[in-house]
C-alpha positions as CSV (number, residue, x, y, z in Angstrom):
1,M,88.7,90.7,101.8
2,K,85.3,91.1,99.9
3,F,84.4,92.6,96.6
4,S,81.1,94.4,96.0
5,H,79.7,96.2,93.0
6,P,78.6,99.3,93.0
7,L,75.0,100.8,93.2
8,A,74.3,102.7,90.4
9,T,71.9,106.0,91.7
10,L,69.9,108.6,89.7
11,V,68.1,111.3,91.8
12,A,64.8,111.6,90.1
13,P,62.4,114.9,90.5
14,V,60.7,113.8,93.8
15,L,62.1,110.2,94.8
16,L,65.5,109.1,95.1
17,L,65.8,106.1,92.4
18,I,68.5,103.6,93.1
19,L,69.2,101.0,90.8
20,L,71.7,98.3,90.6
21,A,73.4,98.9,87.3
22,A,76.2,96.5,87.3
23,P,78.0,94.1,85.4
24,S,77.1,91.1,83.8
25,V,77.0,88.8,80.0
26,L,73.9,88.0,78.5
27,A,71.5,85.5,80.3
28,F,68.3,84.4,80.0
29,K,66.6,82.5,82.7
30,D,67.3,79.1,81.1
31,E,70.9,80.0,79.9
32,E,73.5,77.6,80.6
33,W,77.5,78.6,81.4
34,R,79.1,80.0,78.1
35,P,82.2,77.5,76.9
36,I,85.6,78.5,78.8
37,D,88.4,79.6,76.1
38,P,91.3,77.9,76.8
39,A,93.3,80.7,75.9
40,H,91.5,82.7,78.9
41,L,92.3,79.1,81.0
42,A,96.2,79.7,79.9
43,L,96.2,83.6,80.7
44,K,99.2,84.4,82.5
45,T,99.3,88.0,82.4
46,P,96.7,90.5,82.6
47,V,95.8,92.5,79.4
48,V,94.4,96.1,80.6
49,E,96.8,96.6,83.2
50,K,99.9,95.0,83.9
51,D,100.0,94.8,87.9
52,A,96.5,93.7,88.2
53,D,95.5,90.6,90.4
54,A,92.3,90.0,89.1
55,E,90.7,91.1,85.8
56,V,87.2,90.9,84.2
57,I,87.2,89.1,81.0
58,F,83.6,90.0,80.2
59,W,81.1,91.4,82.1
60,E,77.8,92.5,80.0
61,V,74.1,93.5,81.2
62,R,70.9,92.2,79.5
63,I,68.2,95.5,80.8
64,D,64.8,95.0,78.9
65,D,62.5,97.6,79.9
66,G,59.7,95.8,78.0
67,E,55.9,95.6,78.4
68,R,55.6,93.5,81.8
69,G,55.9,96.9,84.3
70,E,59.2,95.6,85.5
71,L,62.9,96.2,84.3
72,E,64.7,93.3,84.2
73,E,68.7,93.3,84.3
74,S,70.2,89.8,83.6
75,H,74.0,89.6,84.6
76,Y,76.9,87.7,83.5
77,V,80.5,88.4,85.1
78,R,83.6,86.5,84.1
79,V,86.9,87.3,85.8
80,K,90.5,85.2,85.5
81,I,92.4,85.8,89.4
82,F,96.3,86.2,88.6
83,T,97.9,86.4,92.3
84,E,96.8,85.8,96.4
85,R,96.0,89.1,96.3
86,G,93.0,88.3,93.4
87,K,92.2,85.7,95.2
88,E,91.3,88.0,98.8
89,L,89.9,90.5,96.9
90,Y,87.4,88.1,95.1
91,S,87.1,85.3,98.0
92,K,84.0,86.7,99.0
93,I,81.1,88.4,96.3
94,E,78.1,90.4,97.3
95,I,75.3,91.8,95.6
96,P,73.5,94.6,97.4
97,F,69.9,95.7,96.1
98,F,66.8,97.3,97.7
99,N,63.6,95.9,98.8
100,F,61.8,96.8,95.2
101,T,64.5,94.6,93.8
102,K,64.0,90.6,93.4
103,I,67.6,89.1,92.5
104,K,66.9,85.9,90.9
105,D,68.8,82.6,89.6
106,L,71.8,83.5,91.0
107,A,74.8,80.8,90.4
108,A,78.5,80.9,90.0
109,R,81.5,78.2,89.6
110,T,85.4,78.3,89.5
111,I,87.0,76.9,86.4
112,K,90.2,75.7,87.4
113,A,93.3,75.6,85.0
114,D,93.2,72.1,84.2
115,G,89.6,72.6,83.8
116,A,87.9,71.2,86.6
117,I,84.6,73.1,87.5
118,I,83.5,73.8,91.0
119,E,79.5,74.7,91.0
120,L,78.5,76.9,93.4
121,K,76.2,75.1,95.9
122,K,72.4,76.9,96.3
123,E,72.4,76.3,100.0
124,D,76.1,78.6,100.0
125,I,74.2,81.7,99.0
126,F,73.2,84.1,101.7
127,E,70.7,87.4,102.2
128,Q,71.1,89.7,105.0
129,T,69.8,93.1,105.5
130,K,72.6,95.0,106.2
131,V,71.3,98.5,106.2
132,Q,68.3,100.9,105.9
133,I,68.5,103.9,104.0
134,S,65.7,106.5,104.1
135,G,63.0,103.9,104.6
136,L,64.6,101.6,102.2
137,K,66.6,98.4,103.1
138,L,70.1,97.7,101.8
139,K,70.0,94.5,101.3
140,H,73.1,91.8,100.3
141,K,73.4,88.5,98.4
142,S,76.4,87.1,99.0
143,F,78.3,83.7,98.6
144,A,82.3,82.8,99.1
145,V,83.6,81.5,95.4
146,P,84.5,78.1,95.8
147,G,87.9,76.8,95.2
148,I,89.2,79.9,94.2
149,E,93.0,80.2,93.6
150,P,95.5,81.9,91.6
151,G,95.3,81.0,87.6
152,V,91.3,80.0,87.9
153,I,88.6,81.6,86.2
154,I,85.6,82.4,88.0
155,E,82.2,83.7,86.8
156,Y,78.7,84.4,88.4
157,R,75.2,85.2,86.8
158,W,71.9,86.3,88.2
159,R,68.6,88.4,87.5
160,E,67.7,91.6,89.0
161,V,63.6,92.2,88.6
162,V,62.9,96.0,89.6
163,D,59.3,96.4,90.7
164,G,57.4,99.2,88.6
165,G,60.3,99.6,85.8
166,G,62.7,102.0,85.7
167,G,60.8,104.9,86.7
168,G,61.6,105.8,83.2
169,R,65.7,106.5,83.2
170,F,68.1,104.4,84.5
171,Q,72.0,103.8,84.3
172,L,74.8,102.3,82.5
173,N,78.3,102.0,84.5
174,F,81.2,101.0,82.6
175,Q,84.1,101.3,85.0
176,R,84.2,99.3,88.1
177,E,87.0,98.7,90.9
178,I,88.7,95.7,88.5
179,P,90.0,96.2,85.1
180,V,87.6,94.7,82.4
181,Q,88.8,93.7,79.0
182,N,84.9,94.1,77.5
183,V,81.9,95.5,79.2
184,T,78.7,95.6,76.9
185,Y,75.1,96.6,77.9
186,Y,72.5,95.6,75.8
187,V,68.8,97.1,76.2
188,K,65.7,96.7,75.1
189,P,63.9,99.9,75.6
190,F,59.4,100.3,76.6
191,S,57.9,100.4,73.1
192,G,55.7,103.6,74.4
193,I,55.0,106.9,72.5
194,Y,58.2,108.5,73.8
195,G,61.4,107.5,72.3
196,M,64.6,106.1,73.9
197,R,67.6,109.0,74.7
198,Y,70.7,108.7,76.2
199,M,73.0,111.0,77.7
200,P,76.8,110.2,77.7
201,F,79.4,111.2,80.9
202,Q,82.6,110.6,80.2
203,V,82.2,107.7,77.6
204,P,84.4,108.3,74.0
205,D,83.0,109.8,70.9
206,S,83.5,106.4,69.3
207,V,81.3,104.6,72.1
208,R,78.0,104.6,70.0
209,F,75.0,102.5,70.6
210,T,74.4,100.2,67.4
211,K,71.2,97.7,66.7
212,D,71.3,94.2,67.7
213,K,68.3,91.4,67.4
214,D,65.1,91.2,69.2
215,G,64.5,94.8,69.6
216,F,68.0,95.3,71.9
217,H,70.4,98.2,71.2
218,K,74.1,96.9,72.3
219,I,76.9,99.1,73.7
220,S,80.1,98.2,74.5
221,M,83.6,99.3,75.9
222,S,87.1,97.6,76.0
223,N,90.2,98.1,78.0
224,V,88.3,99.6,80.8
225,P,90.9,100.6,83.7
226,A,90.1,100.0,87.5
227,F,88.5,102.7,88.9
228,R,90.5,104.2,92.3
229,E,88.9,105.7,95.0
230,E,91.1,108.9,96.2
231,P,90.5,111.0,99.0
232,R,88.0,114.0,98.8
233,M,87.5,113.0,95.2
234,P,84.2,114.2,93.6
235,P,81.1,111.9,93.0
236,R,81.6,109.2,91.1
237,N,79.1,110.3,88.2
238,Q,81.4,113.5,87.8
239,V,84.5,111.6,87.0
240,R,83.7,107.6,85.7
241,P,82.5,107.0,82.2
242,W,78.9,106.4,82.2
243,I,75.2,106.7,80.2
244,L,71.8,108.1,81.1
245,I,68.9,106.1,79.7
246,Y,65.5,108.1,79.2
247,Y,62.6,108.3,77.3
248,S,61.4,111.6,75.3
249,S,59.2,112.5,73.0
250,N,61.0,115.5,71.4
251,V,64.1,115.1,70.3
252,S,65.2,118.8,69.2
253,Q,64.1,120.8,71.8
254,S,67.3,122.5,73.2
255,P,68.6,122.7,77.0
256,A,67.2,126.6,77.2
257,S,63.6,125.4,76.1
258,Y,63.7,121.9,78.3
259,W,64.0,124.0,81.5
260,R,61.9,126.8,80.2
261,N,58.8,124.6,79.5
262,L,59.3,122.6,83.0
263,G,60.0,125.7,84.8
264,Q,56.6,127.2,83.6
265,R,54.4,123.8,84.6
266,Y,56.1,123.6,87.8
267,H,55.4,127.3,88.2
268,E,51.3,127.0,87.6
269,F,51.4,123.8,90.5
270,F,53.3,126.5,92.5
271,K,50.8,128.5,92.6
272,E,48.1,126.7,93.0
273,W,49.6,124.8,96.2
274,T,50.4,128.0,98.0
275,K,47.5,130.1,97.2
276,V,46.9,132.7,100.3
277,N,43.8,132.5,102.4
278,D,42.6,134.3,105.5
279,D,43.8,131.5,107.7
280,V,47.1,131.5,106.5
281,R,47.8,135.6,106.8
282,K,46.4,135.1,110.5
283,A,49.1,132.2,110.9
284,A,51.9,134.2,109.4
285,T,50.7,137.2,111.1
286,Q,51.0,135.3,114.6
287,I,54.1,133.9,113.9
288,M,56.5,136.4,113.0
289,G,54.9,138.5,116.2
290,D,57.3,141.6,116.5
291,A,59.8,140.4,114.3
292,A,61.4,143.5,113.0
293,T,63.4,142.6,110.0
294,P,62.8,140.6,106.7
295,E,65.7,137.8,108.1
296,Q,63.9,138.0,111.3
297,K,60.3,137.7,110.0
298,L,61.5,134.5,107.6
299,D,63.6,132.6,110.4
300,R,60.3,132.4,112.5
301,L,58.2,130.9,110.0
302,L,61.0,128.8,109.2
303,E,61.0,127.9,112.8
304,Y,57.1,127.4,113.4
305,C,57.2,124.8,110.1
306,R,59.9,122.8,111.9
307,T,58.8,122.7,115.2
308,K,55.1,122.9,114.7
309,I,54.4,120.7,112.0
310,K,55.2,116.7,112.4
311,N,57.3,115.8,109.1
312,V,56.2,112.5,108.1
313,S,59.1,112.0,105.9
314,D,61.5,112.2,108.2
315,D,62.8,109.3,110.0
316,A,62.7,111.4,113.3
317,S,59.0,111.6,113.3
318,G,57.9,109.0,116.0
319,L,55.4,107.4,113.6
320,T,55.5,104.0,112.2
321,P,55.3,103.0,108.8
322,E,51.4,102.2,109.2
323,E,50.8,105.4,110.7
324,R,53.1,107.2,107.9
325,K,50.5,105.2,105.3
326,K,47.0,107.1,107.2
327,V,48.2,110.2,106.9
328,K,46.1,112.2,104.8
329,D,47.8,114.4,101.7
330,N,46.9,118.4,102.9
331,K,45.2,119.8,99.7
332,K,46.0,123.2,100.4
333,P,48.1,125.1,103.0
334,S,45.6,125.9,105.5
335,D,45.2,121.8,105.8
336,T,48.9,121.9,107.0
337,L,48.6,124.3,109.4
338,K,45.1,122.9,110.8
339,R,46.3,119.4,110.8
340,G,49.9,119.9,111.9
341,V,51.2,116.5,110.2
342,A,52.6,116.7,106.4
343,D,55.5,115.6,104.4
344,G,58.6,117.3,103.5
345,G,57.3,118.9,100.5
346,E,53.9,120.1,102.1
347,I,55.9,121.6,104.6
348,N,57.9,123.3,101.7
349,M,54.7,124.6,100.2
350,V,53.3,125.9,103.6
351,F,56.3,127.8,104.3
352,A,56.0,129.5,101.0
353,A,52.6,130.3,101.4
354,L,53.4,132.2,104.8
355,A,55.8,134.0,103.2
356,S,53.7,135.2,100.5
357,A,51.2,136.0,103.0
358,A,53.8,138.0,104.6
359,G,54.4,140.1,101.6
360,F,57.4,138.4,100.4
361,E,58.0,137.1,96.5
362,T,58.5,133.7,96.7
363,R,59.3,130.7,93.9
364,L,60.0,127.2,93.8
365,A,63.5,126.2,93.1
366,F,64.9,123.4,91.5
367,V,68.4,122.3,93.0
368,G,70.8,119.7,92.3
369,D,72.7,117.5,94.6
370,R,76.6,117.5,94.1
371,S,76.9,114.4,95.8
372,D,76.0,112.6,92.9
373,I,77.3,115.1,90.0
374,F,78.2,118.6,89.7
375,F,74.7,119.9,87.9
376,D,75.0,122.1,84.5
377,P,72.1,122.9,82.8
378,S,73.4,121.9,79.9
379,F,72.1,118.7,81.3
380,A,68.3,118.5,79.8
381,N,66.9,115.9,82.5
382,A,64.8,116.6,85.1
383,S,66.4,113.8,87.0
384,F,69.2,116.1,87.8
385,I,67.5,118.4,89.8
386,S,64.3,118.4,92.4
387,P,62.0,120.8,93.3
388,S,63.1,120.7,96.8
389,V,64.2,124.2,97.9
390,I,61.9,127.5,98.1
391,A,63.2,130.8,96.9
392,V,62.3,133.9,98.7
393,R,63.3,137.3,97.4
394,V,64.6,139.5,100.4
395,G,65.6,143.2,98.7
396,S,67.9,142.3,95.7
397,Q,68.8,138.6,96.3
398,W,67.1,135.2,96.7
399,R,67.5,133.6,100.0
400,F,67.0,129.5,100.0
401,Y,65.4,127.4,102.5
402,S,64.8,124.0,102.6
403,P,61.8,124.3,105.6
404,G,61.3,120.0,104.8
405,Y,64.2,119.3,105.6
406,N,64.4,119.4,109.3
407,Y,67.9,120.0,110.5
408,V,69.2,123.0,107.9
409,P,69.9,126.1,110.1
410,A,67.9,129.3,108.5
411,G,70.9,131.1,105.9
412,M,71.9,127.4,104.5
413,L,70.8,124.4,102.6
414,R,72.4,121.2,102.6
415,W,76.0,121.2,100.9
416,Q,74.6,118.9,98.5
417,Q,72.3,121.5,97.4
418,E,74.8,124.8,97.8
419,G,77.2,125.7,95.3
420,Q,74.7,124.8,92.2
421,Q,72.9,126.4,89.9
422,A,69.0,126.3,91.2
423,L,66.0,126.9,88.6
424,L,63.3,129.4,90.2
425,A,59.8,128.1,88.2
426,D,58.6,131.1,87.0
427,E,55.3,131.6,84.9
428,T,57.0,133.5,82.1
429,E,60.8,133.6,82.4
430,P,62.4,130.6,84.6
431,A,66.0,131.9,85.7
432,W,68.8,130.3,87.1
433,V,70.4,131.3,90.3
434,K,73.4,130.0,92.2
435,T,72.9,128.9,95.7
436,P,75.6,130.0,97.8
437,I,78.0,128.6,99.7
438,S,78.1,128.6,103.7
439,A,81.2,130.6,104.9
440,P,83.5,128.2,106.8
441,Q,82.4,129.8,110.3
442,L,78.9,128.1,109.4
443,S,80.1,124.9,110.1
444,L,82.4,125.2,113.3
445,E,83.8,121.8,115.4
446,K,84.0,123.5,118.8
447,R,85.8,121.4,120.7
448,T,86.8,121.7,124.8
449,A,88.7,119.5,126.9
450,K,89.4,119.9,130.8
451,L,92.4,117.2,131.6
452,R,94.6,115.6,134.1
453,L,97.7,114.1,133.0
454,D,98.8,111.3,135.6
455,E,102.9,110.8,136.0
456,D,102.9,107.3,134.4
457,G,101.4,109.0,131.3
458,T,97.8,108.6,131.6
459,L,95.2,111.1,130.3
460,E,92.0,111.4,131.8
461,G,89.1,114.0,132.1
462,D,86.0,115.5,130.5
463,V,84.8,116.7,126.6
464,R,82.7,118.6,124.7
465,I,82.1,118.7,121.2
466,E,79.4,121.3,119.9
467,Y,78.7,120.7,116.2
468,T,77.1,123.4,113.6
469,G,76.1,123.9,110.7
470,Q,76.7,121.2,108.4
471,F,78.9,119.4,110.7
472,A,75.6,119.2,112.6
473,I,73.6,118.6,109.9
474,E,75.1,115.0,109.0
475,R,75.4,114.3,112.5
476,K,71.9,114.7,113.6
477,E,70.7,113.0,110.2
478,Y,72.8,110.0,111.4
479,N,71.9,110.0,114.9
480,D,68.1,110.6,114.5
481,D,66.6,107.3,114.1
482,E,69.1,105.4,116.6
483,S,68.7,104.8,120.2
484,P,69.9,106.6,123.2
485,A,72.6,103.2,123.6
486,E,73.2,103.1,119.8
487,R,74.3,106.9,119.8
488,E,76.8,106.4,122.7
489,E,78.3,103.2,120.7
490,I,78.7,105.1,117.7
491,L,81.1,107.9,119.7
492,R,82.9,105.1,121.7
493,K,83.7,104.0,118.2
494,I,84.7,107.4,116.8
495,V,87.2,107.8,119.8
496,K,88.3,104.4,119.8
497,N,89.5,104.3,116.0
498,R,91.7,107.1,117.0
499,M,93.1,106.1,120.4
500,D,92.1,101.8,120.5
501,T,93.4,102.4,124.7
502,A,90.8,104.9,125.2
503,E,87.9,104.0,128.2
504,V,85.0,106.3,127.6
505,T,82.0,106.6,130.0
506,N,79.2,109.2,131.1
507,I,78.0,109.5,127.6
508,R,76.0,112.7,126.5
509,V,74.3,113.0,123.2
510,E,72.4,116.5,123.4
511,N,70.1,118.5,120.8
512,V,70.1,115.2,118.4
513,Q,66.6,115.9,117.1
514,D,66.5,119.9,117.8
515,P,66.6,121.8,114.5
516,A,68.2,124.9,116.0
517,K,70.7,123.9,118.6
518,P,74.1,122.4,118.1
519,F,74.7,119.0,118.3
520,V,76.6,118.0,121.2
521,Y,78.9,115.3,122.4
522,E,80.0,115.0,126.1
523,Y,81.8,112.1,127.5
524,H,84.7,111.2,130.2
525,I,87.8,110.0,128.9
526,R,90.5,108.3,130.5
527,I,93.7,106.9,127.7
528,P,96.6,104.9,129.3
529,G,99.9,105.6,128.3
530,Y,98.7,108.9,125.6
531,A,102.1,110.7,127.3
532,Q,105.6,108.7,126.9
533,R,107.8,108.9,129.7
534,T,111.7,108.7,129.3
535,G,113.8,109.0,132.6
536,K,112.5,112.5,134.1
537,R,110.9,113.5,130.8
538,V,107.5,113.4,129.6
539,F,106.1,113.5,126.2
540,L,102.9,114.9,125.5
541,Q,101.1,115.6,122.3
542,P,98.7,118.7,123.6
543,A,96.4,118.8,120.5
544,F,94.4,116.1,121.9
545,F,91.7,116.1,119.7
546,H,93.8,115.4,116.8
547,R,95.7,112.3,118.3
548,G,95.5,109.2,116.1
549,I,93.6,111.1,113.0
550,P,96.1,109.9,109.8
551,A,97.4,112.3,107.3
552,L,94.9,113.2,104.4
553,F,96.6,113.3,102.0
554,T,99.2,110.2,101.3
555,Q,99.5,109.6,98.1
556,S,102.7,111.0,95.6
557,Q,100.3,111.1,92.6
558,R,96.6,112.5,92.0
559,Q,94.2,111.4,89.3
560,H,91.2,113.0,90.2
561,S,90.2,117.0,91.3
562,I,90.5,117.6,95.2
563,Y,86.8,118.1,96.6
564,F,85.9,119.3,99.6
565,H,82.3,119.0,100.9
566,Y,82.2,122.3,102.0
567,P,84.2,124.9,104.2
568,W,84.3,124.4,107.3
569,S,85.9,125.8,110.8
570,E,87.6,124.3,113.7
571,E,88.4,125.4,117.5
572,D,89.9,123.5,120.3
573,E,90.5,124.5,124.0
574,V,92.5,121.7,125.7
575,T,93.6,122.3,129.2
576,I,95.7,119.6,130.8
577,E,96.6,120.0,134.7
578,L,100.4,118.8,135.1
579,P,101.3,116.2,137.2
580,A,103.0,117.4,140.2
581,G,107.1,118.0,140.0
582,Y,106.3,118.6,136.5
583,S,106.8,121.7,134.3
584,L,107.1,122.4,130.5
585,D,110.8,122.2,129.8
586,S,109.6,124.7,126.8
587,P,106.7,126.3,125.7
588,D,107.2,126.1,121.9
589,A,104.4,125.9,119.9
590,P,103.7,125.4,115.9
591,A,104.3,129.0,113.9
592,P,101.0,130.3,112.7
593,F,100.6,129.9,109.0
594,R,97.5,130.5,105.7
595,S,96.9,130.0,102.7
596,E,95.2,133.0,101.2
597,K,92.2,133.7,101.0
598,V,91.2,129.8,101.6
599,S,92.5,128.7,105.1
600,D,94.5,129.5,108.2
601,Y,95.6,127.8,111.1
602,K,97.2,128.9,114.6
603,A,98.0,126.8,117.9
604,T,99.3,128.6,120.6
605,I,100.7,126.6,124.2
606,G,100.8,128.2,127.4
607,I,101.3,127.5,131.5
608,S,98.6,128.9,133.9
609,K,100.1,131.8,136.7
610,D,100.4,128.6,139.3
611,Q,102.3,126.6,136.7
612,R,100.1,123.6,137.1
613,T,97.8,123.5,134.1
614,L,99.0,123.4,130.2
615,V,96.5,125.8,127.8
616,Y,96.4,124.7,124.5
617,K,94.3,126.5,121.9
618,R,94.0,126.2,118.5
619,S,91.7,127.5,115.6
620,F,91.6,126.5,112.0
621,Y,89.7,127.3,108.9
622,F,89.4,125.9,105.3
623,G,87.5,126.8,102.3
624,D,87.1,130.5,102.3
625,N,85.4,132.6,98.9
626,E,83.6,128.7,98.2
627,A,87.0,127.3,97.5
628,I,86.2,123.6,97.6
629,L,87.2,122.6,94.7
630,F,90.9,122.2,93.1
631,P,92.3,120.7,90.0
632,P,94.6,117.7,90.1
633,N,97.3,120.3,89.3
634,M,96.8,121.7,93.0
635,Y,97.2,118.3,94.5
636,Q,101.2,118.9,95.7
637,P,100.9,122.3,96.7
638,L,97.3,121.0,98.9
639,R,98.8,117.8,100.3
640,N,102.2,120.0,101.7
641,Y,99.7,122.3,103.2
642,F,97.7,119.5,104.8
643,D,101.0,118.1,105.6
644,R,101.7,121.2,107.6
645,V,98.6,121.0,109.6
646,Y,99.4,117.5,110.1
647,K,102.7,118.3,111.6
648,A,101.5,121.2,113.8
649,D,98.7,118.8,115.0
650,N,101.0,116.6,116.1
651,H,103.3,118.5,117.7
652,T,104.9,117.6,120.8
653,I,106.3,119.3,123.8
654,T,108.2,118.2,126.8
655,L,107.6,117.9,130.5
656,K,110.9,118.1,133.0
657,Q,110.9,116.8,136.7
658,G,112.1,119.3,138.9
659,A,112.5,123.0,139.1
660,A,110.6,125.0,137.1
661,T,112.1,126.8,134.0
662,A,110.6,130.4,132.4
663,Q,107.4,129.6,131.1
664,A,104.9,131.3,128.9
665,P,101.5,132.5,130.3
666,A,98.6,130.8,129.1
667,K,96.5,133.2,126.3
């Protein structure tokens, strides 16, 4: 096993700023290792959590946001290993970083219980690129810890240098996946005209900054328990203790005043950029054509922006990095319409200009990202929301559009932006309006399978799966910059993770880059041993699409709230041609059940008129009435409900060799 310290992420107004805010100790370029306390070497049991396999003794970070245009973080970590499992957890250490960050002076060593020291050799430090995220390469520096065993102390240190500084804000994290006796940050702020401010989240009131020497400010937290992931939990920033560091010249400004000023300033920019001229009016008229209703007109404008303007912000634009650099900035909407090439922000603006030309009232909307934190207007800092959505008034309601993001259907936003307070910029009085959460029916996973069961239990046939709404957005984004062969391999792994004996061939992946059509998988599958034969009976799970899926909730207790990203629905139809001479022993199906105003489950099992084909149908939805977040005290009812879903999906029927018995007709 390996241990990776997490990335701390902050969402800036226009750019996603990702910084490594990991644990460490005061470390300078020329600092030597610190003396080892004999009491730590002799330590036999953890201090913070009695059953811990390993525990951080100290974890300190020195952050210098000084005069050099760089944000420098010096890290020093000391860890005590108690058990064999702790040895496995810490046997390999990875330090992730992006291509705008440099990792320097990495060193590590292991101190045995008898005081012997094993130094990490520089040639045993490796660097590799793991994944690319929106054009940013996520890299890792890694090393295997030398001589690790229960009872040792391991420590490591490094420096991170972020090109261009911290962008005016950075994040301090206090809780990790391992218990920490003491975590300390030393922060030296930029000494410009703006003062350093900080905003705590889930941090006790007693934890405060104090002045330290050489212009640094110190803040510490002791006896911090390990952070433990739970299925379907809120984002880490919502539940872990952390602090946002930022700079501001205004100490006393209230959140209401802050957002009013920001909304007014951006509205001036928005008005300037969406000015309507004759070219824009003419284009709007031509694009809308014979559309009659306001919704139809806006849908056509949205479709035009998605299909006729190449989005250079999208990975699937087809442009190389060099070609992207050569793309000129558009100064006004008519430039975008003329050139047909723009970034996502410019596409948002031209959509707003076209809608204004068509007579609609439009606004620039700032929306938070609830994959990062559940935004609250009391967070008076622009890093929590971005001006990425266009609001259009239709009748008495505001409708929200995200034309600069290719795959979002009309009437929806990405799930990260739904159910959030949105600030509508205005020249006099900016307003907060909540974005709606899409209904379950708009995010549908529709699955059909036409299969044949052989007498030996082998199941074989053709499968088609269609994804709409949030399902489609996620899969298109994940697949759009992959090659056809890579897309096939992604699907093959998905299927084999459920059924490892499955043979998947004739794969087709459709509509990957189409902004309007469903994302589609089609494939042929063969699964030896899918059904179990005992004597003259065969035991079969008709819910083919749920074979191999584990129970959603297995923990007996729950610490955090239960959080579903978005409401969704599922529709399955599976037909299975039975082996010759076999018939249904009984056509029993799981009884339907529901959770009032939230979810509904139905499944039916029948047989065709010629008694040769089993027909299984299943429908399920969850999250109606925007029910996606539940407090911890609702865990047991939710667990019981999804256990019932799991049991129904794993319902087994019996096929019997011999004369047919009374059968239920297919529905």
